[in-house]
C-alpha positions in Angstrom: 6.1 4.8 10.1 2.4 5.6 10.0 2.8 8.5 7.6 5.7 7.3 5.5 4.9 7.1 1.8 5.5 3.3 1.8 2.8 2.8 4.3 0.2 4.9 2.5 -2.1 3.8 -0.3 -5.3 5.0 -2.0 -8.5 3.2 -1.3 -11.9 4.6 -1.8 -15.2 4.8 0.0 -16.5 1.7 1.8 -13.3 -0.2 1.1 -11.4 2.4 3.1 -13.8 2.0 6.0 -13.5 -1.8 5.9 -9.7 -1.7 5.7 -9.3 1.1 8.3 -6.8 0.2 11.0 -7.2 -3.5 10.6 -4.3 -5.9 10.4 -2.6 -6.3 7.0 -4.2 -9.7 6.4 -7.7 -8.1 6.7 -6.8 -5.3 4.4 -5.8 -7.6 1.6 -9.5 -8.3 0.8 -10.2 -4.6 0.4 -7.0 -4.2 -1.7 -8.2 -7.0 -4.0 -11.5 -5.2 -4.7 -9.8 -1.8 -5.2 -9.6 -0.3 -8.7 -6.2 1.2 -7.9 -3.3 -0.6 -9.5 -0.9 0.2 -6.6 -3.1 -1.9 -4.4 -2.8 -4.9 -6.7 1.0 -4.5 -6.4 0.8 -4.6 -2.6 -1.3 -7.8 -2.7 1.1 -9.5 -5.1 4.4 -8.2 -3.6 3.9 -8.6 0.2 2.9 -11.5 2.4 3.4 -9.4 5.5 3.6 -5.6 5.9 5.9 -4.4 8.8 8.7 -1.9 9.1 11.1 -3.6 6.6 8.3 -3.8 4.0 7.3 -0.1 4.6 11.0 0.8 4.0 11.2 -1.3 0.9 8.0 0.1 -0.6 9.1 3.7 0.3 12.3 3.2 -1.6 10.4 1.7 -4.5 7.9 4.5 -4.7 10.7 7.1 -4.4 12.4 5.5 -7.4 9.2 5.7 -9.4 8.7 9.4 -8.4 12.3 10.3 -9.4 11.8 8.6 -12.8 8.6 10.5 -13.4 9.7 13.9 -12.0 13.3 14.3 -13.0 
């Protein structure tokens, strides 16, 4: 699950270092400060981030990709 699209997000510089391999609850602070819109969605959409959430987000991102690149 580590490299599935639903488990990956962009986060820059020192925020990435802060978030690193920390638990999801700790990453939420870095996501809040991130300028990337996808990270805002993660904060708003998920209270927890485990296998079912990675699967859900993977499907959601795949739907977006298919809508963009038909």
